C-alpha positions in Angstrom: -44.2 -79.6 -77.0 -43.9 -76.0 -79.2 -46.2 -74.2 -76.7 -44.1 -75.4 -73.5 -41.2 -74.2 -75.4 -42.9 -70.8 -76.0 -43.7 -70.5 -72.4 -40.0 -71.4 -71.5 -38.5 -69.1 -73.8 -40.3 -65.6 -72.7 -40.1 -66.5 -68.7 -36.8 -64.8 -68.8 -38.5 -61.8 -70.8 -41.3 -61.7 -68.0 -39.0 -61.6 -65.2 -36.9 -59.0 -66.7 -40.2 -56.9 -67.3 -41.2 -57.4 -64.1 -37.8 -56.3 -62.3 -37.7 -53.0 -64.4 -40.8 -52.0 -63.4 -40.0 -52.7 -60.0 -36.7 -50.4 -60.2 -38.5 -47.7 -61.6 -41.9 -47.6 -59.2 -38.7 -47.5 -56.5 -37.1 -44.6 -58.3 -40.2 -42.4 -59.0 -41.2 -43.1 -54.7 -37.5 -42.0 -54.2 -37.6 -38.8 -56.2 -41.0 -37.8 -55.7 -41.5 -34.1 -55.1 -42.6 -35.0 -51.6 -39.5 -36.7 -50.3 -37.3 -33.9 -51.8 -39.1 -31.1 -50.4 -38.5 -32.8 -46.8 -35.0 -33.4 -47.2 -34.8 -29.3 -48.2 -36.1 -28.3 -45.2 -33.9 -27.5 -42.1 -34.9 -27.2 -38.5 -33.9 -23.4 -37.2 -31.0 -22.7 -35.4 -32.2 -22.0 -31.5 -30.4 -18.9 -29.7 -27.9 -20.3 -26.5 -29.2 -17.6 -24.4 -30.5 -14.6 -24.3 -28.3 -11.5 -23.0 -27.9 -7.8 -22.6 -24.9 -5.8 -23.7 -23.2 -3.2 -23.0 -20.1 -0.9 -24.2 -17.0 0.7 -22.9 -17.5 3.8 -20.9 -15.2 6.3 -20.3 -14.2 6.9 -16.4 -12.1 9.2 -14.4 -9.9 6.7 -11.9 -7.8 6.7 -9.3 -3.5 6.4 -9.9 -2.7 4.4 -7.3 0.8 2.7 -6.3 0.4 -0.9 -4.3 3.0 -2.2 -1.9 3.9 -4.4 0.9 5.9 -3.7 4.1 5.7 -4.2 8.0 4.4 -1.9 10.5 7.0 -0.9 12.7 7.4 1.9 15.9 8.6 5.6 14.9 11.1 5.3 17.5 11.2 2.5 20.3 12.7 3.7 23.9 15.1 1.5 26.1 14.4 1.9 29.7 16.6 0.6 32.4 18.7 0.9 35.6 21.0 3.5 36.2 21.6 2.4 39.7 24.0 -0.6 40.4 23.5 -3.8 42.6 20.2 -2.2 43.8 17.1 -4.4 44.4 13.8 -3.8 42.4 11.1 -3.2 45.0 8.3 -2.0 43.2 6.7 -2.8 38.9 4.3 0.2 38.6 3.2 -0.3 34.5 3.2 -3.5 32.6 3.2 -4.3 28.8 0.5 -2.0 26.8 -0.2 0.7 29.4 0.1 4.2 28.1 2.4 6.1 30.2 3.2 10.2 30.2 6.2 12.0 30.2 7.8 12.2 33.7 5.8 9.2 35.3 7.5 6.7 37.6 7.8 3.1 36.0 9.9 1.3 38.4 11.2 2.1 42.2 14.4 0.5 43.4 15.2 0.1 47.4 17.0 3.8 48.4 18.3 2.6 52.0 21.6 2.7 50.9 21.5 5.6 48.7 19.9 7.5 51.6 22.8 6.6 53.8 25.7 7.8 51.4 23.4 11.1 50.6 23.6 11.7 55.1 27.2 10.8 54.6 27.9 13.4 52.1 25.8 16.0 53.5 28.2 15.5 57.2 31.3 15.2 54.9 30.0 18.9 53.3 29.4 20.6 56.7 32.9 19.3 57.9 34.5 21.0 54.9 32.4 24.1 55.2 33.6 24.4 59.3 36.7 23.9 58.4 36.8 26.5 55.9 35.3 28.9 58.1 38.5 28.6 60.2 40.7 28.6 57.4 39.2 31.8 56.1 39.8 33.7 59.6 43.3 32.7 59.8 43.6 34.3 56.5 41.8 37.5 57.3 43.7 37.9 60.1 47.4 36.9 58.1 46.4 39.8 55.7 45.5 42.0 58.3 49.4 41.6 60.1 51.1 41.3 56.7 52.4 44.3 56.4 53.0 45.0 60.0 56.0 42.4 59.9 54.1 40.4 63.1 53.9 36.9 60.8 56.9 35.7 58.6 56.3 35.5 55.2 55.8 32.0 55.3 53.2 31.9 57.4 50.8 34.4 55.9 51.3 31.9 52.6 50.3 28.9 55.0 47.1 30.7 55.8 46.3 31.7 52.6 46.8 28.3 51.2 45.0 26.7 53.7 42.0 28.8 53.4 41.9 27.9 49.2 42.1 24.1 50.2 39.2 24.5 52.8 37.5 26.0 49.6 38.2 23.2 47.4 37.2 20.7 49.9 33.9 22.4 49.8 33.7 22.0 46.4 34.6 18.4 46.6 32.0 17.6 49.3 29.3 19.4 47.2 30.1 17.4 44.2 29.8 14.3 46.2 26.6 15.2 47.8 25.6 15.6 44.2 26.4 12.3 43.1 24.9 10.4 45.8 21.7 12.8 45.3 21.7 11.6 41.4 22.4 8.1 42.9 18.8 8.8 45.0 16.9 9.8 41.6 18.3 7.1 39.5 16.2 4.8 42.3 13.2 5.6 40.1 12.9 4.8 36.7 10.8 7.3 34.8 9.6 7.7 31.4 11.3 9.7 29.4 8.7 10.8 27.1 4.8 9.7 26.6 4.0 6.6 24.8 3.3 2.8 25.5 5.3 0.4 26.8 5.9 -2.4 24.6 8.0 -5.0 25.9 8.4 -5.4 30.3 11.7 -7.5 31.8 12.2 -5.9 35.3 11.0 -8.1 38.0 10.3 -7.2 41.6 13.0 -8.5 44.3 15.9 -8.6 41.1 19.4 -6.8 41.8 20.1 -5.8 38.7 23.7 -4.1 37.5 23.6 -0.2 35.7 22.5 -0.2 32.2 20.2 -3.3 32.5 17.1 -2.8 30.3 13.9 -3.0 31.9 11.0 -1.8 30.2 10.5 -1.0 26.0 8.4 1.6 25.2 6.9 3.2 21.7 7.6 6.9 21.6 4.1 8.9 22.0 2.5 5.2 20.5 3.3 6.7 17.1 3.5 3.8 14.7 4.8 3.6 10.7 4.6 1.7 7.5 7.5 0.7 5.7 6.8 0.3 2.6 9.2 -1.9 0.1 9.1 -0.3 -3.4 11.1 -0.8 -6.3 13.8 1.4 -7.5 11.8 2.4 -10.8 8.6 3.1 -8.9 10.5 5.5 -6.6 10.1 8.8 -8.8 6.5 8.6 -8.6 6.9 9.2 -4.6 7.4 12.1 -2.8 7.0 13.6 0.7 3.7 14.1 1.9 2.0 11.6 -0.5 -1.1 10.0 1.3 -1.2 6.3 1.7 -3.6 4.2 2.8 -2.9 1.0 4.6 -4.8 -2.3 5.2 -4.0 -4.3 8.0 -4.5 -8.5 7.8 -7.3 -7.9 9.8 -9.2 -5.9 7.6 -8.2 -2.3 9.6 -7.7 0.8 7.3 -5.2 3.8 8.2 -4.4 7.3 6.0 -0.9 8.3 6.4 1.4 10.4 4.7 5.2 10.2 3.8 7.5 11.0 6.3 10.8 10.0 4.5 12.1 8.0 1.8 15.3 5.9 2.3 18.4 7.2 0.8 19.6 4.3 -0.4 18.5 1.0 -2.5 18.9 -2.6 -1.4 21.2 -4.1 -3.7 19.8 -8.1 -3.2 16.1 -6.7 -3.7 16.6 -3.5 -5.9 13.8 -2.2 -3.3 13.5 0.8 -0.9 11.9 1.4 2.6 9.5 4.2 2.1 8.4 5.7 5.8 4.7 6.4 6.2 3.4 8.3 9.4 0.4 6.5 10.3 -2.0 8.2 13.2 -1.6 7.5 16.7 -3.5 5.2 18.5 -2.6 4.3 22.3 -5.7 2.4 22.5 -5.0 -1.6 24.1 -7.1 -2.8 21.6 -5.6 -0.9 18.6 -5.9 -2.5 15.1 -2.4 -1.8 14.2 0.4 -3.6 15.8 4.4 -3.4 15.6 6.0 -5.9 14.0 2.5 -7.0 11.6 2.7 -7.4 8.0 0.3 -4.7 6.2 -0.9 -3.9 2.4 -1.0 -0.5 0.6 -1.4 1.9 -1.8 -0.4 5.6 -2.6 -2.4 8.3 -4.3 -0.8 9.3 -7.3 -3.8 11.2 -8.7 -6.2 10.2 -11.4 -6.5 9.5 -15.1 -9.1 8.4 -17.8 -9.5 5.2 -18.7 -12.2 2.6 -20.6 -14.2 0.9 -18.0 -16.7 -2.4 -18.0 -19.1 -3.7 -15.5 -17.7 -6.6 -13.6 -20.3 -9.2 -15.4 -19.2 -8.0 -18.8 -15.7 -9.5 -17.8 -15.4 -13.3 -18.1 -12.0 -14.9 -16.1 -11.1 -18.6 -17.5 -7.7 -20.2 -17.2 -6.7 -17.1 -15.2 -7.0 -14.6 -18.6 -9.7 -12.1 -18.8 -11.9 -12.1 -21.9 -15.1 -10.1 -23.0 -17.4 -11.5 -25.5 -18.3 -9.2 -28.7 -21.6 -9.4 -30.1 -21.6 -9.4 -33.9 -23.8 -8.3 -36.9 -25.0 -12.2 -37.5 -26.1 -12.2 -33.7 -22.9 -14.2 -32.8 -20.4 -13.9 -30.1 -16.5 -13.7 -30.4 -14.4 -14.3 -27.7 -11.9 -11.2 -27.0 -9.0 -10.9 -24.8 -8.5 -8.0 -22.6 -6.4 -6.8 -20.0 -8.3 -5.9 -16.8 -6.2 -2.4 -14.6 -8.3 -0.8 -11.7 -11.5 -0.9 -10.0 -13.6 1.4 -8.6 -17.0 0.3 -7.2 -18.4 -2.5 -9.9 -16.3 -0.9 -13.0 -13.0 -2.8 -14.2 -10.5 -1.1 -16.1 -10.3 -2.3 -19.5 -7.2 -2.3 -22.3 -7.7 -4.1 -25.7 -11.1 -3.3 -26.4 -12.6 -0.1 -28.5 -15.1 2.3 -27.2 -17.7 1.5 -29.7 -17.3 -2.3 -29.3 -20.8 -3.9 -28.1 -20.0 -6.8 -25.7 -22.5 -8.8 -23.7 -22.9 -8.3 -19.9 -25.7 -10.3 -18.5 -25.2 -14.1 -19.1 -21.4 -13.4 -20.3 -20.2 -16.1 -18.1 -22.2 -19.0 -19.7 -21.5 -18.0 -23.6 -18.9 -19.4 -25.5 -17.1 -18.6 -29.1 -19.7 -18.4 -31.7 -22.9 -19.3 -29.7 -26.2 -17.6 -31.0 -27.4 -15.1 -28.7 -30.5 -13.1 -28.3 -30.5 -9.9 -27.2 -32.8 -8.6 -24.7 -31.8 -4.8 -24.9 -29.2 -3.3 -26.1 -27.8 -0.4 -24.1 -24.6 1.8 -26.0 -23.4 3.0 -22.7 -23.4 1.6 -18.9 -26.0 3.1 -16.6 
């Protein structure tokens, strides 16, 4: 009985000792030197990308003023009928034809005009015959005026008849000239060299005086009417070179001919007239009425530039990635400007800043990078 009590009395103690031993063993395993070394060992950070770098380079870039506007005819001539009630019998040109000064464009029926000319010639001959008789009578009256064979009244009548006959000759000549002018007007003639831009003439039609038959671009000359703000007008002057680009990609170089003396009160812009080289070809790339953009050459100035791959456009803004001393990159917002070839003007970066070039489009702010070759200046 005493032996059983002794076993029951010492069993909790044995269990407690076993539990303490187990906890101490686990603690030894948990805080062993091998486990501590594993915790302290961290994996190496891998660079996100291998890049090349560059620095901004000073370059001389052209100063340009961009503008938009319409292409229009330098001067447009309206050609019409100067005879009234004549029938159009022949049309010799069409839209797009190149004509010379004095070339016949259309012909009207001249039958009635020729008859009027013949009648005027006959009236002139009659007036000249009557004048010859009156002159002979006046000559005889002057010869006998001193002898008193004719009264003073008769002499005056003969002299007046001579003057009247001469006046009738002048009137007949004027009438003949008028009919000859009508005959000349039966042909519509080009007043200058140029290109036919519109035609309303139809064979067989009877048109009134002043009716427009053709429209012509004088000398085939076009001009670009650029819209420039009032603040930018001070940079322009007569003779400034301008490059104009049409919607089809064609380019022409012209010069400022005139600057409008007034500014539109609604748009606050003024028109600048740029003469374009004449081109009378039917397939000329520039046409009157088309929209065109362009720029004016204002000189040159120095600027910091970067190659295009170094500039990243995100969300409508331009950025570069600066390389830091810890081989990480920082995103820097910049302002871009003029462009020449693959180089772009940048503002907001110092000349000594090293930035990522190749691979910049794949970087994010704070990325760790590996630099394969660092160039202090772009080649």
